[in-house]
C-alpha positions, 0 to 999 in steps of 0.5 A: 485560522484554516490549517491546509494539509497538502496531501496524504501518503498511502503506502503499499508495502509488499510482504517480505517474501515478495520483496526478496523475490523481486529485489534479490531474485529479480522476479520482474513478474512479481514487481509488475504484480505489485505495481498492478495491485497498487493501481487497483487499490488506488482505483478503488480509492478514486471510485469509492473514498474520494470526495469533497464537502458540499454545503447544502440546505441540510448542512455539509455533506460528503460528495464523491468526486471520483477524481484523484491526483496522485504521485507514486514513488516506488522504493526497493529497500528499507532504511537498513537497506534490506529488501523492502518493495513499497510504493508511496502514493502521495494523494494531493489535497485536490479533487475536481467536482462534477462542475469541473471546479477544483476543491480540497478533499474531505479526507475522512473517507480516506481514513475510514477506508485505509484498512480496506484499501490495504486489503484490496492491495494485498488481495490483488497481489496475492491473486497475482502471485498465485497465478504465477505459481507461488504458494501462500501462507495467509495470516487469518487474523489480518489478511497479510500473507507471505510466499511459502517459497521463502522460508521464515528464517530468510525473511527474519534475516532480511528484516533488520529494520523490524528487529531494530524497532522491536516489531519482530523477534531478534534477528536470526543468523543469516541462512547462508552463513 
């Protein structure tokens, strides 16, 4: 029996410092930069990682389609109501091939390129943040970054969800207390 997957959620999460400046500080320029970075990453997915399986005399082959159906939902907080700007991009399991026929996606390229897609988002957001005059602290290991303008103790104080699931050290006292 065929198992049909209706779609996939590609989630693009802004660094905590960006979330703080957007959601508490009200920096609409950074919010717009996040939206453009999501759009850039999704454009890359559409052009490079979306396709269907085509049956040929050689067997099944991947055929790029360059056709994405996606719904975006932007959230502003974590489950604990901490600032957490992130966009869920629900990619539907449907793509239009070169003949104009709607087909199911061959999702393997989405999975193969998930790290690249996330890095494209982060690179674009970092580029725009620098253009706005912010300074970056880059994690050389995986390309993540934070904005220097928000100190680590502020980021930790507003990361209660991460502390709850054991991702970061225990919560520190809020810097304004």
